[in-house]
RODO-2510 file (C-alpha; in nm, 4 decimals, decimal comma):
residues 634
     n   res          X          Y          Z
     1     m    12,4859     4,5748    12,0892
     2     d    12,2813     4,4411    11,7968
     3     i    12,0446     4,7330    11,8321
     4     e    12,3292     4,9839    11,8056
     5     k    12,4786     4,8106    11,5010
     6     n    12,1414     4,8044    11,3308
     7     t    12,0885     5,1739    11,4024
     8     l    12,4308     5,2665    11,2702
     9     a    12,3753     5,0614    10,9583
    10     v    12,0536     5,2476    10,8883
    11     g    12,1997     5,5926    10,9518
    12     a    12,5364     5,5387    10,7878
    13     k    12,4088     5,5170    10,4327
    14     k    12,4472     5,8615    10,2827
    15     p    12,2725     5,9749     9,9656
    16     a    12,4817     6,0098     9,6535
    17     k    12,6161     6,3561     9,5858
    18     m    12,3936     6,5581     9,3524
    19     s    12,5218     6,6690     9,0146
    20     f    12,5130     7,0394     8,9298
    21     l    12,2167     6,9921     8,6957
    22     r    12,0236     6,7877     8,9519
    23     k    12,0942     7,0441     9,2247
    24     w    12,0508     7,3738     9,0407
    25     g    11,8451     7,2656     8,7395
    26     p    11,5006     7,3244     8,8988
    27     a    11,6071     7,6687     9,0254
    28     l    11,7469     7,7797     8,6893
    29     l    11,4407     7,6455     8,5079
    30     a    11,2053     7,8278     8,7476
    31     v    11,3868     8,1608     8,7024
    32     a    11,3873     8,1241     8,3228
    33     a    11,0158     8,0339     8,3241
    34     v    10,9283     8,3419     8,5307
    35     f    11,1015     8,5839     8,2940
    36     a    10,9614     8,4020     7,9904
    37     l    10,6086     8,4253     8,1311
    38     n    10,6366     8,7975     8,2015
    39     a    10,7955     8,8630     7,8619
    40     s    10,5080     8,6841     7,6892
    41     l    10,2436     8,8715     7,8919
    42     l    10,3956     9,2211     7,8867
    43     g    10,6368     9,2034     7,5927
    44     p    11,0166     9,2003     7,6193
    45     t    11,0202     9,5813     7,6451
    46     g    10,6786     9,6254     7,8091
    47     a    10,5070     9,7073     7,4803
    48     k    10,2014     9,4977     7,5709
    49     i    10,1279     9,6914     7,8908
    50     p     9,7829     9,8461     7,8387
    51     e     9,7136    10,2149     7,8875
    52     l     9,5309    10,3264     8,1991
    53     s     9,1564    10,2720     8,1838
    54     q     8,9092    10,5493     8,2530
    55     s     8,8378    10,4140     8,6018
    56     q     9,2114    10,4090     8,6789
    57     l     9,2476    10,7673     8,5551
    58     n     8,9537    10,8714     8,7728
    59     r     9,1119    10,6979     9,0679
    60     r     9,4393    10,8835     9,0120
    61     t     9,2494    11,2133     8,9965
    62     l     9,0655    11,1357     9,3216
    63     a     9,3921    11,0411     9,4918
    64     e     9,5668    11,3618     9,3846
    65     k     9,2670    11,5689     9,4965
    66     r     9,2491    11,3947     9,8359
    67     t     9,6235    11,4427     9,8928
    68     a     9,5982    11,8133     9,8084
    69     e     9,3014    11,8561    10,0443
    70     v     9,4678    11,6922    10,3436
    71     a     9,7944    11,8776    10,2765
    72     a     9,6007    12,2049    10,3004
    73     m     9,4436    12,1114    10,6358
    74     a     9,5813    12,2817    10,9456
    75     p     9,8115    12,0728    11,1688
    76     s     9,6958    11,9617    11,5125
    77     s     9,8668    11,9746    11,8486
    78     d     9,8262    11,5973    11,8683
    79     d    10,0551    11,5443    11,5685
    80     r    10,3524    11,5061    11,8008
    81     h    10,2108    11,1669    11,9002
    82     l    10,1972    11,0401    11,5411
    83     s    10,5314    10,8621    11,5739
    84     r    10,3376    10,6022    11,7752
    85     g    10,0653    10,5612    11,5108
    86     y     9,7837    10,7718    11,3772
    87     g     9,5189    10,6633    11,6248
    88     e     9,1584    10,5608    11,5651
    89     r     9,0766    10,4476    11,2112
    90     n     8,7011    10,5194    11,2221
    91     l     8,6619    10,8758    11,3477
    92     s     8,3200    11,0265    11,4135
    93     e     8,2021    11,3323    11,2238
    94     q     8,2647    11,5411    11,5352
    95     d     8,6291    11,4294    11,5330
    96     g     8,6749    11,5075    11,1645
    97     g     8,5628    11,1841    10,9970
    98     v     8,7440    11,0431    10,6953
    99     m     8,9315    11,3645    10,6138
   100     e     9,0895    11,3965    10,9601
   101     y     9,1792    11,0273    10,9551
   102     t     9,3375    11,0768    10,6121
   103     r     9,5277    11,3860    10,7305
   104     r     9,6762    11,2028    11,0285
   105     r     9,7640    10,9004    10,8175
   106     h     9,9154    11,1166    10,5435
   107     r    10,1292    11,2962    10,8000
   108     y    10,2322    10,9644    10,9555
   109     l    10,3200    10,8007    10,6223
   110     g    10,4947    11,1075    10,4881
   111     e    10,7075    11,1957    10,7867
   112     y    10,7460    10,8950    11,0107
   113     v    10,7254    10,5706    10,8142
   114     h    10,9894    10,6753    10,5629
   115     v    11,1585    11,0143    10,5500
   116     d    11,2810    11,0663    10,1944
   117     v    11,6330    11,2091    10,2225
   118     s    11,7668    11,0644     9,8989
   119     d    11,8012    11,4123     9,7440
   120     q    12,0549    11,5040    10,0157
   121     f    12,3054    11,2418     9,8975
   122     s    12,5736    11,3076     9,6422
   123     n    12,6278    11,0419     9,3768
   124     f    12,9369    10,9298     9,5659
   125     g    12,7351    10,9011     9,8866
   126     k    12,4611    10,6921     9,7252
   127     w    12,6962    10,4542     9,5498
   128     s    12,9314    10,4102     9,8457
   129     v    12,6439    10,3286    10,0845
   130     s    12,5006    10,0860     9,8283
   131     v    12,8385     9,9139     9,7842
   132     i    12,8815     9,8743    10,1606
   133     y    12,5291     9,7367    10,1932
   134     f    12,5657     9,4799     9,9147
   135     a    12,9106     9,3773    10,0393
   136     f    12,7688     9,2909    10,3803
   137     w    12,4611     9,1363    10,2145
   138     v    12,6974     8,8912    10,0433
   139     f    12,8872     8,8350    10,3702
   140     l    12,5594     8,7548    10,5487
   141     m    12,4402     8,5314    10,2672
   142     f    12,7638     8,3298    10,2574
   143     p    12,9319     8,3683    10,5990
   144     n    13,1452     8,0558    10,5520
   145     w    13,3202     8,1992    10,2478
   146     f    13,5122     8,4518    10,4558
   147     l    13,6507     8,4788    10,8071
   148     p    13,4799     8,2580    11,0699
   149     i    13,2983     8,5481    11,2360
   150     g    12,9379     8,4272    11,2119
   151     r    12,6262     8,6140    11,1024
   152     p    12,5701     8,8092    11,4292
   153     g    12,9263     8,9463    11,4200
   154     i    12,9026     9,0245    11,0474
   155     a    12,5688     9,2044    11,0849
   156     l    12,6767     9,4061    11,3880
   157     g    13,0094     9,4927    11,2249
   158     g    12,8267     9,5989    10,9090
   159     g    12,5783     9,8119    11,1023
   160     l    12,8521     9,9913    11,2980
   161     s    13,0563    10,0366    10,9799
   162     m    12,7536    10,1953    10,8170
   163     v    12,7058    10,4334    11,1116
   164     v    13,0695    10,5441    11,0899
   165     w    13,0568    10,5816    10,7117
   166     r    12,7348    10,7847    10,7231
   167     f    12,8970    11,0143    10,9801
   168     l    13,1925    11,0698    10,7462
   169     l    12,9560    11,1380    10,4550
   170     q    12,7686    11,3927    10,6630
   171     k    13,0877    11,5723    10,7655
   172     t    13,2136    11,5847    10,4060
   173     g    12,8801    11,7076    10,2671
   174     n    12,8059    11,3867    10,0757
   175     g    12,5056    11,2726    10,2779
   176     p    12,2479    11,3682    10,5434
   177     f    12,2362    11,2864    10,9130
   178     f    12,1778    10,9155    10,9792
   179     d    11,9135    10,8538    11,2448
   180     a    12,0578    10,5186    11,3536
   181     e    11,8284    10,4951    11,6545
   182     g    11,5216    10,5560    11,4403
   183     v    11,5886    10,2731    11,1935
   184     i    11,6166    10,0084    11,4681
   185     i    11,2665     9,8615    11,4962
   186     m    11,2308     9,7680    11,8618
   187     e    10,9151     9,5527    11,8401
   188     p    11,0816     9,2503    11,6717
   189     l    11,3648     9,2653    11,9260
   190     f    11,1226     9,2693    12,2201
   191     l    10,9241     8,9868    12,0593
   192     l    11,2312     8,7703    12,0029
   193     f    11,3564     8,8245    12,3569
   194     g    11,0167     8,7336    12,5041
   195     l    10,9844     8,4255    12,2843
   196     m    11,3354     8,3067    12,3682
   197     l    11,2655     8,3519    12,7386
   198     t    10,9371     8,1614    12,7095
   199     t    11,0920     7,8819    12,5032
   200     i    11,3858     7,8306    12,7409
   201     y    11,1617     7,7958    13,0463
   202     l    10,9152     7,5673    12,8685
   203     e    11,2077     7,3409    12,7843
   204     k    11,4064     7,3593    13,1084
   205     m    11,1370     7,3716    13,3773
   206     e    11,0440     7,0041    13,3861
   207     r    11,1704     6,6898    13,2201
   208     g    10,8839     6,5185    13,0397
   209     g    10,6784     6,8386    13,0521
   210     l    10,4969     7,0315    12,7812
   211     f    10,8039     7,0869    12,5645
   212     d    10,8990     6,7192    12,5646
   213     k    10,5399     6,6252    12,4809
   214     l    10,5491     6,8589    12,1816
   215     r    10,8782     6,7025    12,0700
   216     d    10,7367     6,3516    12,1009
   217     s    10,4274     6,4489    11,8995
   218     l    10,6523     6,5231    11,5983
   219     d    10,8522     6,2036    11,6284
   220     d    10,7979     5,9145    11,3896
   221     p    11,0179     5,6254    11,2755
   222     v    10,9253     5,6921    10,9103
   223     n    11,1215     5,9812    10,7563
   224     w    10,8538     6,1224    10,5264
   225     k    10,5903     6,1122    10,8013
   226     r    10,8244     6,2983    11,0349
   227     s    10,8750     6,5653    10,7662
   228     a    10,4989     6,5841    10,7036
   229     k    10,4296     6,6309    11,0765
   230     i    10,6852     6,9128    11,0915
   231     m    10,5274     7,0844    10,7899
   232     a    10,1739     7,0525    10,9284
   233     m    10,2736     7,1848    11,2704
   234     s    10,4733     7,4719    11,1203
   235     t    10,1964     7,5775    10,8812
   236     i     9,9198     7,5770    11,1405
   237     g    10,1350     7,7279    11,4150
   238     s    10,2597     8,0127    11,1968
   239     a     9,9057     8,1054    11,0941
   240     a     9,7841     8,0939    11,4544
   241     v    10,0727     8,2725    11,6259
   242     m    10,3638     8,4007    11,4176
   243     n    10,6257     8,2360    11,1985
   244     d    10,9217     8,3724    11,3963
   245     s    10,7894     8,2262    11,7218
   246     v    10,7228     7,8844    11,5677
   247     v    11,0699     7,8437    11,4185
   248     l    11,2322     7,9786    11,7350
   249     i    11,0561     7,7141    11,9440
   250     f    11,0904     7,4163    11,7106
   251     s    11,4312     7,4589    11,5399
   252     g    11,6077     7,2852    11,8265
   253     v    11,3347     7,0204    11,8404
   254     v    11,3827     6,9336    11,4722
   255     v    11,7609     6,9059    11,5136
   256     d    11,7108     6,6893    11,8233
   257     l    11,4844     6,4541    11,6259
   258     c    11,7461     6,4294    11,3506
   259     v    12,0144     6,3412    11,6065
   260     r    11,7839     6,0897    11,7743
   261     h    11,7297     5,9085    11,4424
   262     k    12,0939     5,9491    11,3306
   263     v    11,9813     6,1254    11,0136
   264     a    12,2667     6,1760    10,7655
   265     n    12,1136     6,4949    10,6190
   266     s    11,8953     6,7172    10,8382
   267     l    11,8385     6,9745    10,5620
   268     p    11,4987     6,8374    10,4421
   269     y    11,3589     6,8618    10,7938
   270     l    11,4917     7,2133    10,8579
   271     l    11,3591     7,3211    10,5167
   272     s    11,0236     7,1620    10,6040
   273     l    11,0118     7,3838    10,9117
   274     a    11,1336     7,7105    10,7553
   275     t    10,9488     7,7060    10,4219
   276     t    10,6106     7,6090    10,5645
   277     a    10,6480     7,8630    10,8461
   278     n    10,6736     8,1369    10,5832
   279     i    10,3871     7,9970    10,3739
   280     g    10,1541     7,9372    10,6686
   281     s    10,2118     8,2883    10,8050
   282     a    10,0584     8,4325    10,4863
   283     l     9,7156     8,3065    10,5910
   284     t     9,6403     8,5552    10,8682
   285     l     9,6983     8,9191    10,9554
   286     t     9,8964     8,8135    11,2621
   287     g    10,1135     8,5520    11,0894
   288     n    10,4214     8,7700    11,0371
   289     p    10,5490     9,1249    11,1021
   290     q    10,4748     9,2572    10,7512
   291     n    10,1096     9,1474    10,7704
   292     i    10,0711     9,3195    11,1075
   293     l    10,2222     9,6324    10,9517
   294     i     9,9929     9,6098    10,6474
   295     v     9,6746     9,6085    10,8509
   296     s     9,7915     9,9202    11,0347
   297     l     9,9044    10,1100    10,7222
   298     a     9,6229    10,0183    10,4801
   299     y     9,3888    10,3074    10,3987
   300     d     9,0746    10,0933    10,4170
   301     d     8,9929     9,8488    10,6940
   302     i     9,0989     9,4877    10,6371
   303     r     8,9329     9,2505    10,8830
   304     w     9,0908     8,9307    11,0105
   305     m     8,8313     8,6949    10,8609
   306     e     8,8240     8,8854    10,5315
   307     f     9,2011     8,8557    10,5033
   308     a     9,2066     8,4844    10,5937
   309     g     8,9159     8,4051    10,3613
   310     n     9,0904     8,5599    10,0617
   311     m     9,4239     8,3968    10,1467
   312     a     9,2925     8,0465    10,2204
   313     l     9,3060     7,9098     9,8642
   314     p     9,6489     8,0570     9,7682
   315     v     9,8057     7,9427    10,0971
   316     f     9,6592     7,5939    10,0660
   317     a     9,7882     7,5648     9,7086
   318     a    10,1335     7,6927     9,8098
   319     t    10,1489     7,4494    10,1022
   320     l    10,0567     7,1573     9,8770
   321     i    10,3096     7,2572     9,6088
   322     n    10,5874     7,2991     9,8649
   323     a    10,5146     6,9591    10,0235
   324     i    10,5086     6,7818     9,6860
   325     m    10,8357     6,9455     9,5845
   326     m    10,9903     6,8502     9,9187
   327     f    10,8995     6,4833     9,8737
   328     i    11,0268     6,4849     9,5138
   329     y    11,3477     6,6849     9,5596
   330     y    11,4548     6,5003     9,8758
   331     g    11,3002     6,1660     9,7842
   332     s    11,6193     5,9695     9,8533
   333     e    11,6393     6,1053    10,2105
   334     l    11,2679     6,0858    10,2951
   335     f    11,2033     5,7519    10,1220
   336     p    11,5231     5,5496    10,1785
   337     g    11,5575     5,2537     9,9485
   338     s    11,2838     5,3706     9,7112
   339     s    11,3362     5,3225     9,3378
   340     g    11,1634     5,6441     9,2356
   341     l    10,8497     5,8581     9,2337
   342     a    10,6072     5,5743     9,1607
   343     e    10,7268     5,3740     9,4591
   344     n    10,7184     5,6872     9,6773
   345     i    10,3489     5,7308     9,5940
   346     g    10,2859     5,3684     9,6874
   347     i    10,4657     5,4192    10,0173
   348     m    10,2582     5,7267    10,1029
   349     f     9,9128     5,6095     9,9964
   350     l     9,9292     5,2284    10,0013
   351     g    10,1420     5,1756    10,3122
   352     n    10,4269     5,0034    10,1299
   353     r    10,7693     4,9787    10,2960
   354     t    11,1207     4,9329    10,1639
   355     p    11,3713     4,7118    10,3511
   356     e    11,5568     5,0235    10,4630
   357     m    11,2390     5,1764    10,6048
   358     l    11,1546     4,8522    10,7861
   359     a    11,5040     4,8493    10,9357
   360     q    11,4552     5,2088    11,0565
   361     e    11,1241     5,1177    11,2216
   362     h    11,2697     4,8093    11,3886
   363     a    11,5661     5,0106    11,5186
   364     y    11,3294     5,2818    11,6470
   365     y    11,1125     5,0429    11,8460
   366     a    11,4166     4,8458    11,9650
   367     r    11,5691     5,1663    12,1060
   368     h    11,2458     5,2409    12,2883
   369     a    11,2346     4,8913    12,4305
   370     a    11,5998     4,9108    12,5406
   371     a    11,5438     5,2520    12,7017
   372     t    11,2596     5,1188    12,9180
   373     e    11,4227     4,7838    12,9990
   374     g    11,4832     4,7377    13,3705
   375     q    11,2762     5,0437    13,4657
   376     p    10,9772     5,0021    13,6991
   377     v    10,6437     4,9789    13,5231
   378     v    10,4381     5,2913    13,5810
   379     e    10,0698     5,2949    13,5075
   380     e     9,9859     5,5549    13,2478
   381     n     9,6705     5,7352    13,3560
   382     g     9,7144     6,0272    13,1208
   383     a     9,7565     6,2707    13,4121
   384     w     9,9859     6,5706    13,3767
   385     s    10,1996     6,7024    13,6590
   386     l    10,1163     7,0288    13,8328
   387     w    10,3971     7,2107    13,6522
   388     s    10,2939     7,0821    13,3097
   389     r     9,9414     7,2050    13,3745
   390     l    10,0726     7,5447    13,4754
   391     q    10,2815     7,5562    13,1579
   392     v     9,9724     7,4798    12,9500
   393     l     9,7806     7,7502    13,1381
   394     v    10,0491     8,0102    13,0612
   395     v    10,0655     7,9100    12,6937
   396     v     9,6853     7,9194    12,6569
   397     a     9,6744     8,2624    12,8240
   398     f     9,9467     8,3778    12,5829
   399     l     9,7455     8,2614    12,2802
   400     v     9,4213     8,4142    12,4106
   401     c     9,5860     8,7521    12,4738
   402     f     9,7419     8,7371    12,1283
   403     a     9,4041     8,6568    11,9674
   404     l     9,2377     8,9429    12,1563
   405     g     9,4796     9,1891    11,9986
   406     f     9,7084     9,2661    12,2922
   407     d    10,0618     9,3740    12,2053
   408     v    10,2408     9,0498    12,1219
   409     c    10,5752     9,1870    12,2479
   410     v    10,4344     9,2620    12,5920
   411     v    10,2458     8,9318    12,6018
   412     s    10,5525     8,7224    12,5133
   413     i    10,7783     8,8979    12,7666
   414     c    10,5115     8,8634    13,0371
   415     a    10,4749     8,4911    12,9585
   416     g    10,8508     8,4469    12,9900
   417     a    10,8600     8,6406    13,3176
   418     v    10,5750     8,4346    13,4650
   419     l    10,7493     8,1102    13,3669
   420     m    11,0748     8,2404    13,5182
   421     v    10,9054     8,3058    13,8549
   422     m    10,7400     7,9612    13,8414
   423     a    11,0739     7,7903    13,7659
   424     a    11,2512     7,9733    14,0483
   425     y    10,9737     7,8855    14,2965
   426     k    10,9787     7,5199    14,1858
   427     r    11,3560     7,5008    14,2213
   428     q    11,3490     7,6595    14,5666
   429     h    11,0615     7,4669    14,7228
   430     y    11,0108     7,1437    14,5265
   431     d    11,3297     7,0346    14,3523
   432     p    11,5862     6,8366    14,5579
   433     r    11,8837     7,0393    14,6718
   434     p    12,2109     6,9721    14,4882
   435     d    12,4252     6,7091    14,6601
   436     n    12,7740     6,8516    14,7257
   437     t    12,9024     6,5482    14,9178
   438     q    13,2605     6,4563    14,8303
   439     y    13,3834     6,0958    14,8098
   440     d    13,7200     5,9250    14,8482
   441     a    13,8860     5,6926    14,5942
   442     e    13,6857     5,3958    14,7219
   443     g    13,3530     5,5749    14,6966
   444     n    13,3061     5,6425    15,0655
   445     p    13,1539     5,9796    15,1589
   446     l    13,3943     6,2248    15,3214
   447     p    13,2845     6,4246    15,6258
   448     p    13,2327     6,7952    15,5616
   449     k    13,5372     7,0093    15,6211
   450     k    13,5369     7,2177    15,9362
   451     t    13,6637     7,5736    15,9577
   452     y    13,7861     7,7615    16,2649
   453     d    13,8348     8,1242    16,3599
   454     m    14,1568     8,2731    16,4995
   455     d    14,0591     8,1722    16,8551
   456     g    14,0109     7,8081    16,7567
   457     n    13,6328     7,8147    16,7696
   458     e    13,4494     7,6132    16,5036
   459     i    13,2615     7,8224    16,2500
   460     e    12,9150     7,6886    16,1784
   461     p    12,8615     7,6534    15,8004
   462     e    12,5990     7,8840    15,6546
   463     e    12,3097     7,7480    15,4536
   464     e    12,4189     7,7243    15,0920
   465     e    12,2416     7,9701    14,8653
   466     l    12,0752     7,8495    14,5479
   467     v    12,2130     7,9578    14,2144
   468     t    11,9969     8,2375    14,0733
   469     e    11,8120     8,2454    13,7397
   470     s    12,0473     8,5198    13,6210
   471     e    12,3376     8,2771    13,6586
   472     t    12,1683     7,9835    13,4878
   473     t    11,8713     8,0004    13,2531
   474     l    11,8918     8,3682    13,1550
   475     t    12,2412     8,3102    13,0207
   476     e    12,0905     8,0786    12,7562
   477     v    11,9045     8,3631    12,5826
   478     d    12,0576     8,4044    12,2364
   479     y    12,1694     8,7649    12,2606
   480     g    12,3706     8,7094    11,9427
   481     l    12,0420     8,6711    11,7524
   482     l    11,9308     9,0115    11,8797
   483     m    12,2647     9,1574    11,7662
   484     l    12,2069     9,0042    11,4226
   485     f    11,8776     9,1889    11,3782
   486     i    12,0103     9,5178    11,5161
   487     g    12,2940     9,5088    11,2643
   488     q    12,0547     9,4281    10,9806
   489     f    11,8241     9,7151    11,0773
   490     l    12,1172     9,9584    11,0606
   491     l    12,2317     9,8293    10,7208
   492     i    11,8831     9,8247    10,5670
   493     g    11,7850    10,1635    10,7131
   494     s    12,0887    10,3344    10,5667
   495     f    12,0383    10,1655    10,2285
   496     d    11,6733    10,2767    10,2172
   497     d    11,7815    10,6370    10,2824
   498     t    11,9642    10,6426     9,9484
   499     g    11,6397    10,5965     9,7550
   500     v    11,7913    10,3104     9,5540
   501     p    11,5125    10,0597     9,6400
   502     q    11,2468    10,3152     9,5477
   503     a    11,4252    10,3969     9,2223
   504     f    11,4560    10,0262     9,1399
   505     f    11,0824     9,9773     9,1984
   506     t    10,9857    10,2752     8,9809
   507     m    11,2238    10,1827     8,7005
   508     s    11,1403     9,8126     8,6953
   509     m    10,7628     9,8598     8,7140
   510     g    10,7514    10,1142     8,4313
   511     k    10,3952    10,1723     8,3099
   512     c    10,2724     9,8990     8,5454
   513     a    10,3404    10,1215     8,8478
   514     e     9,9880    10,2704     8,8464
   515     q     9,8142     9,9405     8,7704
   516     m    10,0216     9,7152     8,9936
   517     t     9,7690     9,4400     9,0534
   518     q     9,5613     9,4765     8,7372
   519     g     9,5711     9,2287     8,4506
   520     a     9,9081     9,0878     8,3523
   521     c    10,0945     9,3559     8,5503
   522     v    10,0280     9,1666     8,8736
   523     y    10,2694     8,8876     8,7733
   524     w    10,5551     9,1322     8,7189
   525     f    10,4590     9,3284     9,0306
   526     v    10,4877     9,0244     9,2614
   527     m    10,8265     8,9406     9,1072
   528     v    10,9577     9,2916     9,1784
   529     i    10,8275     9,2720     9,5370
   530     t    10,9968     8,9330     9,5769
   531     i    11,3314     9,0688     9,4586
   532     l    11,3075     9,3789     9,6795
   533     s    11,2043     9,1703     9,9821
   534     n    11,5215     8,9650     9,9471
   535     i    11,7456     9,2672     9,8910
   536     a    11,5993     9,5285    10,1244
   537     s    11,3794     9,3094    10,3530
   538     n    11,0017     9,2800    10,3413
   539     v    10,9048     9,5182    10,6233
   540     p    11,0854     9,8224    10,4687
   541     v    10,9310     9,7300    10,1311
   542     v    10,5820     9,7417    10,2846
   543     q    10,6629    10,0790    10,4429
   544     m    10,7886    10,2094    10,1080
   545     l    10,4718    10,0991     9,9257
   546     a    10,2473    10,2525    10,1934
   547     a    10,4192    10,5893    10,1537
   548     t    10,4361    10,5666     9,7715
   549     f    10,0787    10,4412     9,7173
   550     p     9,8839    10,5730    10,0193
   551     y     9,5422    10,4828     9,8732
   552     a     9,6151    10,1226     9,7734
   553     t     9,3046     9,9019     9,7812
   554     p     9,2557     9,6009    10,0116
   555     y     9,3128     9,3707     9,7124
   556     d     9,6413     9,5497     9,6378
   557     w     9,7554     9,4868     9,9934
   558     l     9,6601     9,1194     9,9741
   559     q     9,8874     9,0749     9,6736
   560     v    10,1664     9,2666     9,8499
   561     s    10,1264     9,0532    10,1613
   562     f    10,1294     8,7228     9,9749
   563     s    10,4292     8,8057     9,7563
   564     a    10,6359     8,9646    10,0369
   565     t    10,5698     8,6606    10,2584
   566     i    10,6299     8,3852    10,0024
   567     a    10,9436     8,5779     9,8978
   568     g    11,0949     8,4637    10,2269
   569     n    11,1589     8,1223    10,0733
   570     l    11,3646     8,2539     9,7799
   571     t    11,6933     8,3066     9,9676
   572     m    11,8241     8,2736    10,3211
   573     l    11,7992     8,6511    10,3820
   574     g    11,4424     8,6726    10,2505
   575     s    11,2871     8,6042    10,5885
   576     a    11,3796     8,6457    10,9524
   577     a    11,2435     8,2944    11,0089
   578     n    11,5182     8,1493    10,7863
   579     m    11,7866     8,3296    10,9843
   580     i    11,6401     8,2071    11,3128
   581     v    11,6355     7,8452    11,1928
   582     a    11,9976     7,8679    11,0749
   583     f    12,1094     8,0357    11,3975
   584     q    11,9228     7,7998    11,6318
   585     a    12,0398     7,4911    11,4432
   586     a    12,4017     7,6098    11,4435
   587     k    12,3791     7,6733    11,8176
   588     v    12,3254     7,3030    11,8802
   589     g    12,5945     7,1998    11,6314
   590     d    12,3967     7,1535    11,3071
   591     r    12,5364     7,3762    11,0304
   592     t    12,3683     7,2153    10,7301
   593     f    12,1126     7,4967    10,6848
   594     t    12,3204     7,7372    10,4738
   595     s    12,2454     7,9733    10,1857
   596     e    12,4114     7,7426     9,9329
   597     r    12,1960     7,4481    10,0418
   598     h    11,8777     7,6499    10,0894
   599     a    11,8646     7,8143     9,7452
   600     p    11,8460     7,5052     9,5170
   601     f    11,5156     7,4070     9,6774
   602     g    11,3979     7,7469     9,8011
   603     m    11,4090     7,9242     9,4640
   604     p    11,1912     7,6861     9,2573
   605     s    10,9548     7,6279     9,5504
   606     c    10,9180     8,0012     9,6114
   607     l    10,8566     8,0937     9,2472
   608     l    10,6106     7,8118     9,1794
   609     c    10,4167     7,8852     9,4997
   610     l    10,4283     8,2581     9,4268
   611     y    10,2833     8,2398     9,0766
   612     a    10,0289     7,9679     9,1525
   613     g     9,9067     8,1623     9,4557
   614     t     9,9047     8,4948     9,2698
   615     f     9,6927     8,3428     8,9923
   616     l     9,4451     8,1965     9,2421
   617     l     9,4283     8,5187     9,4443
   618     a     9,3745     8,7269     9,1291
   619     t     9,1052     8,4891     9,0025
   620     f     8,9221     8,4020     9,3249
   621     h     8,9007     8,6899     9,5705
   622     f     8,6244     8,8943     9,7270
   623     a     8,8376     9,1794     9,8618
   624     p     8,7380     9,5121     9,7002
   625     e     8,9572     9,6406     9,4177
   626     c     8,8610     9,9951     9,5088
   627     s     8,8892    10,2204     9,8131
   628     e     8,5676    10,3019     9,9944
   629     r     8,7322    10,5837    10,1870
   630     l     8,8686    10,7371     9,8672
   631     g     8,5246    10,7132     9,7100
   632     d     8,6064    10,5283     9,3870
   633     c     8,3808    10,2267     9,4512
   634     e     8,0711    10,3795     9,2878
***
């Protein structure tokens, strides 16, 4: 009883409500600083933007010449397969060499990545589609402001509404045909389904198995240490595998830890998971979907180690900045009882404790002692059960196949299927059968009921069949999350057809469009990419840039990758990882991770990380600022 009272006393103290200035002040200051910086570097009207240098003019001439040459080349019978990619990047001279590679890529980028149909819209068609898109963008950003439908229902309703509206525009001559099937990108849906299947079976197969061991590894009685462990795991995991998979696996774990410790505000811990997942994924080519797309669309080869080596310093700086801001902004939650920043530093580096933190630790260890009281003592020999070992084997095989370059969608679905077969076999042959014995009011077992046929003969009871996986575990797959992404794909695809994102990019970049990552233009360029990534999503933005600037250099793509990835922390809709965290947390009853609560921390963190990382990447990089295949590196 004393333990419970102590625990409640620790968890009951809620932080004081933030004032408007305390909540939104850092975000407003960060936005103002960004525009002030760009105005000072480029001039309020862009008057300080330098003219193109001779090397940039030569590069433009080479690009125009190369485009004209490949456009004049005869088509091939193999072009019908280009919708699945443009094949080998390093063709031999017998196969056509650089020119044939360029022709295939030009055809792929021009006709399959983004088909420009904006000229087929009337003004009414463009504006009406844009209004519908932004209306549902607001609905998705703030779902609690309207009817209690939820993000999956809003997204699917918006996507279907867009399909119907595009059909009406086509029939009235105000717009072209809408290829709704073509804008739904199947790979993320397959990946999410496979990851959900894998996660469910890792969690449900065995109590105390691999999933529970991962959960326990993140647990800590000290709030700030628990947040730091979450950030470290999320950063490393996102770089090694993919940010979407990490947040899908650990969102429920983080909420469970918050419930276990009776945390009054789980937002710092969910933000620790989501923000660092986006930052950590910027480190590698396989960290997120847009990086995987970049390596396939870039004109020149970008190798895994080259990419990671260039990104290491910006990602490390962004991770450090985000962690410092987390500990400062949510200091009252992560350092309960602390008097301020100075005491927080002493707690972190000198091992100091406040009375509130000591009470939390005592309650934590008292709960553990109470949980094991009266249980038989079992010698801990560090051995894992057979099923835990098999789980580890499947996970290691998954990571190895991913590292070897196998299709991550196929690998994740196969891992889930293997775990499903293992779980079914374990339940059939090893788990105890369910006890269906009925008891009377005094607790005595009742004999099984007998049944008879029409002739009075007793019917022997048949062996009871086990419940199938389709009736149990497979029903826990979050199909609503898949519906959310399908609806978003339909909305974004239709909006991109109007040409509004492309027009916004061209208009906002101005004379910086042809020198995107050169000089001071790079700081405005990353801001424009950040805005577009939050409005039109980062993957379509990468596709748009690949089609608009087909000969972008490896350094250009590094800046695009970093800005489009860090942009995920600006708003809730900036990254699929944010949506997954919100959805998974809400599924288990935690609805604190909302757009209104995400933005006050996400905006300043995103902008500070973005500009610090952009500066470091622009100053310290070894990626070429020219295209070897285009021939402008001499």
